[in-house]
N, C-alpha and C positions, 0 to 999 in steps of 0.2 A: 196314408200316405204310402207311395211306393217306394219299393227298397232304392231305385235310381235316384229318388228325390231325398233320400235320408242320407244317402251316400254324398251327394252333392252338400248336403246341410253340414254333414261332418267336415268335408273339406273346407268350407267357408266356417266353420267354428274353429277349425284348425289355425287359418289365417288370421282371423280376430285374436285369438289367443296368443300368436305371433305379434301382432301390431300392438296388443297391450304389452307383451314382454319387452318390444324394442322402445316404447314410449313409458316406461316405467311404471303403467298406470294398473289400476285393476282392470279384469278382463270386461265387466259391464261399462267401464268407463269410456270404451271406445263405440258401443252402440249409438249413443245419441248423436254422434257426428258422421254418421253415415251416410250418403246421398240417397241410397236406395236401401230400404229396410231389409235385412237378411231374413230366409226362413224362418217361420216360428220355433223349428225344432232347432235351428242353429243356434238363436237366440237362447233357446231353453238350456243347449249345452253350454253357453258360454256364460250366462248368468249362473247358472249351477255348478259351475266348476268355479267360479268365482266366490260363491257363497260357503262352499266345501273345502276351499284350498287347502287348509291345513289337516282337514281328515285327510283328504285324497293325497295329500304329499305324504301324511304318516304311514298310509298304506303302502304307498310305492317304495319309499325308504326302508321300510322294515323288509319288504320283498326282494327289495334289489341287494343283492350282495355284494358287499363292500363298493356300492356307489352311494354316492348321497345324491339328492334331487337336482341340487346346484350344480353338479359335476357332469350330469345327462346333456347331450345336445340338446337345445331348444324345442327340436322336432318330436324328439322320443320323449321329451318330458311332456311335451303337450299333448299326444297321443296317449299317452299313459294316463294321464288327468281327464281325458276326454273321456276314454273307455272306464276307468275307474269308476267316474262320474254315474256312467250309465249303468253298470253293475250293482252299484251302492243304491242310487236312487230312482232307476227307471225300471221297474220289475216289469212294465208293459214291453221292454225291447229285450228279444229272447238272448240268451248267454250267447249261442252259437253265432248270431248275427254281430254280436258286440265284437267279440274277439276276432271274426272273420275280418270286419272292417278295421279293425285297428290293425292288423296284420299288414292288411293290403295299403293301408296309409303307411305305414312304417317303409314298407318295401317301395313304395312310389315316391316317397319324399325324403327317405333316410336310405338306408342300406339292407341287404339281404340279412346280415348280421343283427340288424334293428330289427328286423321282422321276427327272428326268432328269440331275442330277448322280450320282446313286447309278448309274444304267443306265452312264453313261459311265465313272466311275472304275472300277467293277466289271468292265466290259468289256475294260477295258485290263488289269486285273489276270488276268483269266482268260485273255486271250490270252498273257500271261507266264508263268502258273503251269500252264495247261492248253491247250498249243499245240495238241493233238489236238483239242481240242473246237471248235463253232461257239460264238462269245461272246455272241452275240446273243440276247435272249429272244425 
């Protein structure tokens, strides 16, 4: 799969996580109602986040100084969940690509400050769960 299509799949996964949150349902619950099936990578991200939500939120909350997951803006929370899932469960995806894409999503859909926050938190998580990888994008 080309990097561009993975980027698009991550954006679509982010949209689907937002939809699930807005509807108050689990991430995978929004997939059956879609008129057009999303990219398989987007589906894998959405279902993976849903299956490991408690674990991912635990990592995020532990590393987010003085922030609870619930207090975070939905977009930042969703980006962190997507990237944390990839770091924890997708060893086939390079660490640098995960961090870089997450920071780009944060800058594009949130704020410059969110990009720095996302980078810092995910870099720390990457050092924990992928100690063999360089954690900076």
